[in-house]
SEGU-301794 format. One line per 10 residues: number of its first residue (from 1); their letters; for each residue x, y, z of N, C-alpha, C, O. Coordinates in pm, 1 decimal. Layout:
// residues N
NUM	A	X:Y:Z:X:Y:Z:X:Y:Z:X:Y:Z ~ ...
// end
This chain:
// residues 150
1	MDFGNLVRRL	11442.0:9415.0:10850.3:11363.3:9460.8:10964.2:11240.8:9370.6:10977.2:11177.2:9338.2:10876.9 ~ 11207.2:9329.9:11099.1:11093.0:9245.2:11122.4:10977.1:9325.8:11182.3:10983.9:9448.1:11194.4 ~ 10870.6:9253.5:11219.5:10751.8:9319.4:11272.5:10783.6:9402.4:11396.0:10737.7:9515.9:11408.4 ~ 10862.1:9346.0:11487.4:10897.6:9418.8:11609.0:10970.1:9547.8:11579.3:10945.9:9649.7:11643.9 ~ 11059.1:9544.0:11481.6:11130.5:9666.2:11443.0:11035.7:9768.3:11381.7:11055.0:9888.8:11397.9 ~ 10933.1:9720.6:11311.1:10832.8:9812.7:11256.8:10759.4:9882.9:11371.1:10739.1:10004.2:11367.1 ~ 10720.1:9806.6:11472.3:10652.3:9866.4:11587.8:10744.1:9967.9:11654.7:10701.5:10078.4:11688.3 ~ 10871.6:9929.6:11674.0:10968.4:10021.5:11736.9:10982.0:10148.5:11653.0:10980.3:10259.1:11707.0 ~ 10995.4:10132.8:11522.0:11011.5:10249.7:11435.1:10891.3:10343.5:11445.4:10907.6:10465.0:11456.3 ~ 10770.7:10286.8:11441.9:10650.2:10370.2:11450.8:10640.2:10438.9:11586.9:10598.2:10554.2:11595.9
11	RKERSLTLKQ	10679.0:10367.3:11692.7:10677.4:10426.8:11827.3:10776.6:10542.1:11835.9:10743.7:10649.2:11886.9 ~ 10898.0:10520.0:11786.1:11001.0:10623.7:11794.8:10969.1:10743.7:11706.0:11003.1:10857.0:11740.2 ~ 10903.5:10719.2:11591.6:10863.1:10831.1:11505.6:10768.2:10924.3:11579.9:10762.5:11043.8:11550.6 ~ 10694.1:10870.3:11675.3:10600.8:10950.6:11755.4:10664.2:10996.5:11887.0:10597.6:11056.8:11971.2 ~ 10792.4:10967.6:11903.8:10867.3:11005.9:12025.0:10799.0:10956.8:12152.5:10784.4:11031.3:12249.4 ~ 10757.4:10830.0:12150.6:10688.8:10771.9:12265.0:10777.5:10668.5:12333.7:10855.8:10599.2:12268.8 ~ 10764.2:10659.3:12465.5:10831.6:10554.3:12540.4:10741.7:10430.8:12542.2:10623.2:10438.7:12509.8 ~ 10799.2:10317.1:12580.3:10718.6:10195.3:12595.0:10608.4:10216.7:12698.6:10495.6:10171.1:12680.3 ~ 10641.5:10285.9:12806.8:10543.5:10312.1:12912.9:10426.7:10396.3:12859.9:10311.5:10371.0:12895.2 ~ 10455.5:10495.1:12776.3:10348.4:10577.9:12719.0:10258.7:10494.9:12626.8:10136.7:10511.0:12627.5
21	VEELTGISFS	10319.6:10406.0:12547.6:10239.3:10320.1:12459.4:10153.9:10225.9:12543.7:10039.7:10197.4:12507.9 ~ 10207.9:10177.7:12654.9:10130.4:10093.7:12745.9:10005.7:10168.5:12793.2:9895.6:10113.5:12791.4 ~ 10023.0:10292.2:12835.0:9911.3:10371.8:12884.6:9806.5:10397.3:12776.2:9687.1:10405.7:12804.8 ~ 9852.3:10409.3:12652.5:9761.3:10441.0:12542.2:9694.4:10318.4:12480.1:9586.3:10329.1:12422.2 ~ 9758.9:10201.1:12492.2:9705.2:10081.4:12426.8:9657.1:9974.0:12522.8:9577.1:9888.3:12485.4 ~ 9706.0:9978.3:12647.9:9672.7:9872.3:12742.0:9762.4:9749.9:12728.9:9739.8:9649.7:12796.7 ~ 9863.7:9756.1:12642.9:9959.5:9646.8:12627.1:10077.8:9678.1:12719.0:10134.1:9787.4:12712.5 ~ 10115.1:9583.5:12803.6:10220.4:9611.4:12900.9:10351.4:9649.9:12831.7:10384.2:9599.7:12724.2 ~ 10425.0:9740.2:12896.6:10550.7:9786.0:12836.2:10649.4:9671.4:12823.7:10731.4:9671.2:12731.9 ~ 10643.8:9572.8:12914.4:10736.2:9460.2:12903.7:10701.2:9374.2:12782.5:10790.9:9325.8:12713.3
31	QLGKIERGVH	10571.8:9354.5:12755.9:10530.4:9279.9:12637.0:10568.8:9356.7:12510.8:10616.9:9297.5:12414.2 ~ 10547.7:9487.4:12511.2:10586.2:9569.8:12395.8:10736.1:9557.8:12367.8:10777.9:9545.0:12252.7 ~ 10816.0:9562.0:12474.0:10960.2:9548.7:12457.5:10997.3:9414.9:12396.2:11085.0:9407.9:12310.1 ~ 10930.9:9308.5:12440.1:10957.3:9174.7:12384.8:10915.8:9166.7:12238.0:10984.3:9103.8:12157.4 ~ 10804.6:9229.9:12203.5:10761.1:9233.0:12063.2:10864.5:9307.2:11979.4:10903.6:9260.5:11872.4 ~ 10908.5:9422.2:12027.8:11007.2:9501.8:11953.8:11139.6:9427.2:11936.3:11205.8:9442.3:11833.7 ~ 11178.3:9347.4:12035.1:11304.0:9271.7:12026.3:11287.2:9142.5:11948.1:11385.3:9073.8:11919.7 ~ 11163.4:9108.7:11912.9:11138.1:8988.4:11835.9:11139.3:8860.3:11916.9:11151.4:8751.7:11860.2 ~ 11127.1:8870.6:12048.6:11125.9:8750.7:12132.3:10983.9:8707.5:12169.6:10965.8:8606.0:12237.0 ~ 10883.6:8783.5:12126.4:10744.2:8750.0:12154.0:10661.4:8779.4:12029.6:10667.3:8889.0:11974.0
41	KPSQDTMDKL	10583.8:8679.5:11986.7:10490.9:8699.2:11875.2:10356.8:8741.0:11934.7:10299.8:8667.0:12014.9 ~ 10305.9:8857.2:11897.3:10182.1:8906.7:11958.8:10059.2:8826.4:11919.0:10052.9:8771.1:11809.2 ~ 9962.2:8820.5:12008.6:9834.2:8756.7:11979.6:9755.0:8844.5:11883.5:9793.1:8958.1:11855.5 ~ 9644.8:8790.3:11833.8:9560.2:8868.3:11744.2:9505.8:8992.4:11814.9:9500.4:9100.3:11755.8 ~ 9465.6:8977.4:11941.0:9413.9:9090.7:12016.9:9519.7:9200.8:12029.5:9490.1:9319.2:12013.5 ~ 9642.8:9159.6:12058.3:9751.9:9256.7:12070.3:9779.5:9323.6:11936.0:9802.4:9444.4:11929.8 ~ 9777.2:9244.3:11828.0:9798.3:9302.1:11694.8:9689.2:9403.5:11662.5:9717.0:9509.2:11606.0 ~ 9565.0:9371.3:11698.5:9454.1:9464.1:11674.9:9475.8:9595.7:11749.9:9451.6:9703.5:11695.7 ~ 9521.6:9585.9:11875.2:9547.6:9706.8:11954.6:9661.7:9788.3:11893.4:9654.1:9911.0:11886.3 ~ 9767.4:9719.5:11849.1:9879.7:9790.2:11786.6:9835.7:9858.0:11658.0:9876.9:9970.5:11629.5
51	NQFFKIYEFI	9752.1:9790.2:11580.0:9701.5:9851.4:11457.5:9614.7:9972.4:11487.9:9626.3:10076.1:11422.7 ~ 9528.2:9958.5:11586.8:9439.4:10069.8:11621.3:9520.3:10193.2:11658.2:9481.7:10305.3:11625.2 ~ 9630.7:10173.0:11725.5:9712.1:10285.8:11769.2:9808.4:10334.2:11660.6:9816.9:10454.1:11633.9 ~ 9882.0:10239.5:11597.3:9986.3:10277.5:11501.5:9939.0:10279.9:11355.9:10013.0:10324.4:11268.2 ~ 9817.8:10232.9:11329.0:9766.0:10226.6:11191.0:9858.7:10142.6:11102.4:9892.7:10182.5:10991.0 ~ 9898.9:10025.8:11153.8:9989.6:9937.3:11081.4:9931.2:9896.9:10946.7:10005.4:9878.3:10850.2 ~ 9798.7:9883.2:10939.0:9737.2:9839.9:10813.6:9764.8:9936.7:10698.6:9757.4:9897.5:10582.1 ~ 9796.0:10061.4:10729.6:9828.6:10157.1:10623.5:9957.0:10119.9:10550.9:9982.7:10169.2:10441.1 ~ 10038.4:10032.5:10611.6:10165.1:9992.8:10551.8:10151.6:9867.7:10466.4:10247.3:9826.5:10400.8 ~ 10033.4:9807.3:10466.8:10016.8:9682.5:10393.4:9905.9:9696.3:10291.3:9836.8:9798.1:10289.4
61	GDEIKGNYLK	9886.8:9595.9:10206.0:9795.0:9601.6:10093.0:9652.6:9639.8:10127.2:9600.4:9601.9:10232.0 ~ 9590.5:9714.8:10038.3:9453.7:9762.1:10057.6:9352.3:9649.0:10068.1:9251.5:9662.5:10137.6 ~ 9378.0:9536.8:9999.2:9281.0:9429.0:9996.7:9263.1:9362.8:10132.8:9167.5:9287.9:10152.5 ~ 9353.1:9389.2:10226.6:9342.5:9326.7:10357.1:9231.6:9393.5:10438.4:9161.9:9325.5:10513.7 ~ 9214.0:9524.1:10425.0:9102.9:9600.0:10482.0:9065.4:9559.6:10623.6:8969.6:9485.0:10643.8 ~ 9138.0:9606.8:10718.6:9099.1:9581.3:10856.3:9191.1:9483.8:10925.2:9310.5:9510.2:10939.0 ~ 9138.7:9373.9:10967.7:9215.3:9281.6:11050.5:9294.6:9184.1:10965.2:9241.5:9081.3:10923.3 ~ 9419.8:9214.6:10939.1:9495.8:9131.5:10847.9:9527.9:8995.0:10904.7:9566.9:8906.4:10828.6 ~ 9513.9:8973.5:11032.5:9532.6:8838.7:11084.9:9416.9:8747.8:11045.1:9432.8:8625.8:11041.8 ~ 9301.3:8805.2:11014.8:9187.9:8724.4:10972.1:9186.5:8707.4:10820.4:9106.4:8629.9:10768.3
71	YESPINAITR	9273.1:8777.9:10749.0:9281.0:8768.0:10604.3:9321.1:8626.5:10565.1:9422.4:8575.1:10612.6 ~ 9243.5:8564.2:10480.0:9271.2:8426.0:10443.5:9379.0:8421.6:10337.0:9356.0:8454.6:10220.6 ~ 9494.7:8380.8:10378.8:9610.1:8373.5:10291.2:9703.2:8266.9:10344.4:9712.3:8246.9:10465.5 ~ 9772.7:8197.8:10254.9:9870.7:8101.6:10305.0:9992.2:8171.0:10366.7:10078.5:8104.9:10424.5 ~ 9999.6:8302.5:10354.9:10110.6:8379.2:10410.5:10065.2:8432.1:10546.4:9968.4:8507.8:10554.3 ~ 10134.3:8392.7:10653.1:10087.7:8438.5:10784.0:10112.1:8588.2:10800.3:10198.4:8646.4:10734.7 ~ 10035.0:8648.1:10888.2:10031.7:8794.1:10901.2:10166.7:8854.9:10938.0:10206.5:8956.9:10881.8 ~ 10235.6:8793.5:11030.7:10364.1:8849.6:11073.0:10465.3:8840.0:10960.1:10541.3:8933.8:10936.3 ~ 10466.6:8725.7:10889.8:10557.6:8710.7:10775.5:10526.9:8814.8:10669.2:10618.4:8872.0:10610.0 ~ 10398.2:8839.9:10644.6:10357.0:8939.5:10544.8:10415.1:9076.9:10580.1:10471.1:9144.7:10493.9
81	VEVFVRDAFL	10402.0:9117.3:10704.9:10455.0:9247.0:10747.0:10607.4:9247.2:10738.2:10666.9:9346.2:10695.6 ~ 10670.9:9137.0:10778.2:10816.9:9129.3:10770.9:10867.4:9142.5:10627.6:10972.0:9203.1:10604.6 ~ 10794.4:9086.6:10530.9:10833.8:9099.9:10389.9:10815.6:9244.6:10344.4:10901.7:9298.3:10274.6 ~ 10705.1:9308.3:10382.8:10687.0:9450.4:10349.5:10802.6:9533.6:10404.1:10857.6:9618.8:10334.3 ~ 10838.2:9508.3:10528.2:10947.1:9583.9:10590.8:11078.9:9554.4:10519.7:11153.0:9646.6:10485.5 ~ 11108.7:9424.7:10497.1:11233.1:9386.0:10427.8:11244.4:9455.9:10292.2:11351.9:9501.8:10253.4 ~ 11131.3:9463.1:10220.5:11129.3:9523.0:10087.1:11106.2:9674.0:10091.1:11080.8:9735.9:9987.8 ~ 11115.1:9732.4:10209.0:11104.1:9877.5:10229.4:10972.5:9934.9:10176.9:10967.8:10049.6:10132.5 ~ 10864.8:9854.3:10181.9:10733.3:9898.5:10135.8:10737.4:9949.1:9992.9:10669.1:10045.5:9958.4 ~ 10818.7:9883.1:9908.9:10832.5:9918.9:9767.0:10804.8:9797.1:9680.8:10840.9:9685.1:9716.8
91	CQMCGGKKPE	10740.1:9819.4:9566.0:10726.4:9713.7:9466.4:10866.8:9679.1:9418.7:10943.6:9767.5:9380.4 ~ 10899.9:9551.3:9421.2:11034.6:9509.4:9386.4:11058.0:9501.6:9236.1:11169.1:9471.6:9192.4 ~ 10954.4:9528.4:9156.2:10972.4:9533.3:9010.6:10982.0:9677.1:8960.2:11072.7:9710.3:8883.8 ~ 10889.1:9761.8:9002.4:10886.9:9898.0:8947.2:10931.2:10004.9:9047.3:10954.7:10119.5:9008.9 ~ 10942.7:9968.4:9175.6:10982.3:10065.1:9277.5:10866.9:10149.4:9330.0:10887.9:10239.9:9410.8 ~ 10744.6:10120.3:9284.6:10628.5:10195.8:9330.0:10604.1:10177.9:9478.7:10641.9:10076.3:9537.2 ~ 10539.9:10278.4:9540.2:10511.3:10272.3:9683.2:10372.2:10326.3:9710.3:10310.2:10388.6:9624.1 ~ 10323.9:10301.6:9831.7:10194.8:10356.9:9872.6:10210.6:10507.5:9889.4:10320.8:10549.8:9924.5 ~ 10112.7:10589.8:9868.0:9975.7:10554.9:9831.5:9952.7:10545.1:9680.8:9842.9:10509.8:9637.6 ~ 10055.6:10576.2:9599.4:10037.1:10571.6:9454.2:10006.6:10430.1:9404.7:9932.2:10412.6:9308.2
101	KSLNVYHITP	10063.0:10331.2:9469.5:10046.7:10191.9:9428.2:9988.5:10110.8:9542.5:10021.5:10133.5:9658.9 ~ 9901.9:10016.3:9509.1:9851.2:9921.9:9607.5:9948.5:9804.1:9611.0:9970.6:9738.0:9509.6 ~ 10005.7:9778.6:9727.2:10107.7:9674.8:9741.6:10052.1:9551.3:9810.4:9960.8:9559.5:9892.6 ~ 10109.3:9436.5:9775.1:10076.3:9312.2:9842.1:10198.5:9222.4:9838.4:10293.7:9248.5:9764.7 ~ 10195.6:9116.9:9917.8:10302.7:9017.9:9918.3:10255.3:8897.9:9836.7:10145.4:8846.3:9856.7 ~ 10340.8:8855.2:9744.4:10308.4:8743.8:9656.2:10417.0:8637.1:9662.1:10531.1:8664.2:9699.5 ~ 10379.0:8515.6:9624.5:10475.2:8405.8:9614.7:10555.8:8420.9:9485.7:10499.6:8450.8:9380.3 ~ 10687.0:8400.2:9493.7:10769.4:8399.4:9372.8:10739.8:8270.6:9295.8:10704.2:8275.8:9178.1 ~ 10754.2:8156.7:9360.7:10709.7:8030.1:9302.6:10576.2:7997.5:9366.7:10570.0:7975.3:9487.6 ~ 10468.5:7994.1:9287.9:10335.0:7970.7:9344.3:10326.3:7839.1:9422.4:10397.1:7742.9:9392.4
111	IELGGSSAEE	10239.3:7836.8:9521.7:10216.9:7717.3:9604.0:10184.7:7597.7:9514.0:10237.4:7488.3:9534.1 ~ 10098.4:7619.0:9415.4:10055.0:7508.2:9329.6:10168.1:7452.6:9242.3:10153.7:7345.7:9183.1 ~ 10280.3:7524.7:9234.2:10396.5:7476.4:9158.8:10510.6:7435.6:9252.5:10626.2:7424.8:9211.4 ~ 10475.6:7413.3:9378.5:10575.1:7364.7:9473.7:10640.3:7471.5:9559.6:10729.6:7441.1:9638.7 ~ 10597.2:7596.3:9545.4:10653.2:7703.4:9627.5:10601.5:7696.4:9770.4:10504.9:7626.1:9800.0 ~ 10666.6:7769.4:9856.6:10625.9:7772.3:9997.4:10593.9:7916.1:10037.4:10611.8:8009.9:9959.7 ~ 10546.6:7930.2:10159.2:10522.3:8064.3:10213.8:10637.8:8110.5:10300.7:10621.4:8198.2:10385.4 ~ 10755.9:8050.8:10279.4:10875.3:8095.8:10349.6:10914.6:8233.7:10296.6:10892.0:8264.6:10179.6 ~ 10972.6:8315.1:10382.3:11004.6:8453.8:10347.3:11089.4:8465.3:10220.7:11071.5:8559.1:10143.1 ~ 11181.3:8371.5:10199.1:11267.6:8379.3:10080.4:11191.6:8353.1:9950.0:11244.9:8378.3:9842.0
121	NLITLCNDCF	11067.4:8302.6:9958.5:10985.1:8281.2:9839.6:10875.2:8387.1:9827.8:10779.9:8369.9:9751.7 ~ 10888.4:8495.0:9902.3:10786.2:8600.5:9901.4:10847.4:8731.5:9856.2:10965.6:8758.2:9878.2 ~ 10763.5:8813.5:9791.9:10810.9:8941.3:9738.7:10697.4:9043.3:9740.7:10580.9:9007.3:9724.6 ~ 10731.0:9169.1:9760.4:10633.6:9277.8:9756.1:10621.2:9325.9:9612.3:10720.5:9360.7:9548.4 ~ 10497.8:9327.3:9562.1:10469.9:9377.4:9427.2:10346.2:9466.0:9431.8:10258.5:9448.2:9516.3 ~ 10340.7:9561.4:9340.0:10217.0:9638.5:9323.7:10121.8:9553.1:9238.6:10164.1:9457.8:9173.2 ~ 9995.2:9588.1:9240.6:9897.0:9510.5:9165.6:9925.4:9512.3:9015.6:9904.0:9412.0:8947.5 ~ 9973.6:9625.7:8963.3:10003.9:9634.2:8819.5:10115.4:9537.8:8780.4:10103.6:9466.6:8680.7 ~ 10223.3:9535.1:8857.9:10334.8:9445.3:8827.0:10294.6:9299.6:8845.1:10336.9:9213.2:8768.3 ~ 10212.7:9272.1:8946.9:10166.8:9135.2:8966.4:10084.2:9090.1:8846.2:10103.2:8979.5:8795.5
131	SGRQEFIKKY	9993.0:9175.4:8800.9:9910.4:9140.2:8684.7:9996.7:9119.7:8560.8:9976.4:9024.5:8485.4 ~ 10093.1:9209.5:8540.1:10184.1:9195.0:8426.0:10264.6:9067.0:8435.6:10285.6:8998.7:8335.4 ~ 10309.6:9034.4:8555.1:10385.1:8910.6:8576.0:10298.3:8789.7:8543.7:10345.5:8695.4:8480.1 ~ 10171.8:8790.7:8586.4:10081.2:8680.0:8557.8:10063.9:8660.7:8407.2:10066.5:8548.1:8357.5 ~ 10046.3:8771.1:8335.4:10032.2:8762.9:8189.1:10159.8:8709.7:8123.9:10153.9:8627.9:8032.1 ~ 10274.0:8756.3:8171.4:10402.6:8711.3:8119.0:10418.3:8560.3:8139.1:10459.9:8488.9:8047.9 ~ 10384.5:8512.5:8259.5:10396.4:8368.9:8289.2:10302.9:8287.8:8201.3:10339.7:8180.3:8154.0 ~ 10181.4:8338.7:8178.9:10087.4:8267.8:8090.6:10142.8:8256.5:7949.4:10125.3:8154.7:7882.4 ~ 10209.0:8361.2:7905.5:10260.1:8363.5:7768.4:10390.8:8285.1:7752.5:10407.3:8210.6:7655.9 ~ 10484.2:8302.0:7848.0:10618.2:8245.5:7832.2:10650.3:8129.6:7926.5:10748.4:8058.1:7906.0
141	GIDQDPLKQI	10568.7:8111.2:8028.9:10592.2:8002.7:8124.2:10668.4:8050.3:8247.1:10740.8:8149.8:8243.3 ~ 10650.0:7976.3:8356.1:10711.4:8012.0:8484.1:10863.5:8007.3:8477.0:10930.6:8080.1:8550.1 ~ 10919.3:7922.6:8389.9:11065.6:7912.6:8380.1:11129.5:8040.8:8328.1:11247.8:8064.7:8352.3 ~ 11053.7:8123.3:8257.5:11105.1:8249.3:8204.2:11069.6:8369.5:8292.2:11097.2:8484.0:8256.4 ~ 11008.5:8342.1:8407.1:10964.0:8446.6:8498.5:11081.9:8537.2:8537.2:11183.8:8488.6:8586.3 ~ 11068.1:8669.0:8515.0:11177.2:8760.0:8550.7:11209.3:8761.4:8700.7:11321.2:8796.3:8738.2 ~ 11115.3:8725.0:8786.2:11143.8:8722.6:8929.6:11240.3:8610.4:8966.4:11303.9:8616.0:9071.7 ~ 11251.7:8511.7:8883.9:11347.2:8403.4:8909.8:11490.7:8454.7:8896.4:11584.9:8391.4:8944.2 ~ 11506.2:8569.7:8831.3:11639.7:8629.2:8811.7:11680.3:8716.2:8928.5:11798.2:8748.1:8944.1 ~ 11583.1:8755.7:9012.1:11611.5:8849.7:9122.7:11683.2:8777.4:9235.1:11715.8:8838.4:9336.9
// end
């Protein structure tokens, strides 16, 4: 599931039509439809309006706090949300979920070791599992990283 599907899911959970969301957010129903179908990438202003209405930030890591498009990360905002959705908002190591766990998207192979911010190199982890993974890598090396087995 991608960002557009997340918007569609949140809209349908509230039993709203595209026209009703247009009236409530000021985003045209045709633009909303294109976002939901994945044929239009929303601007930052549109993302802010969608967050204000749907509380999208509640589905992503606490450290982002507010406008996740302004969050400085090599992982772009839409990709970050798409990874959360793909991973069903669950830590891929322990299965933890919000609100019990603070979740974030991390690189499987770090950028400094040649990894990219492509979706296939990204994974949702809770802060505890990420910290444990970092300690494991320090002790045993990246070649023994359990995420390389996933």
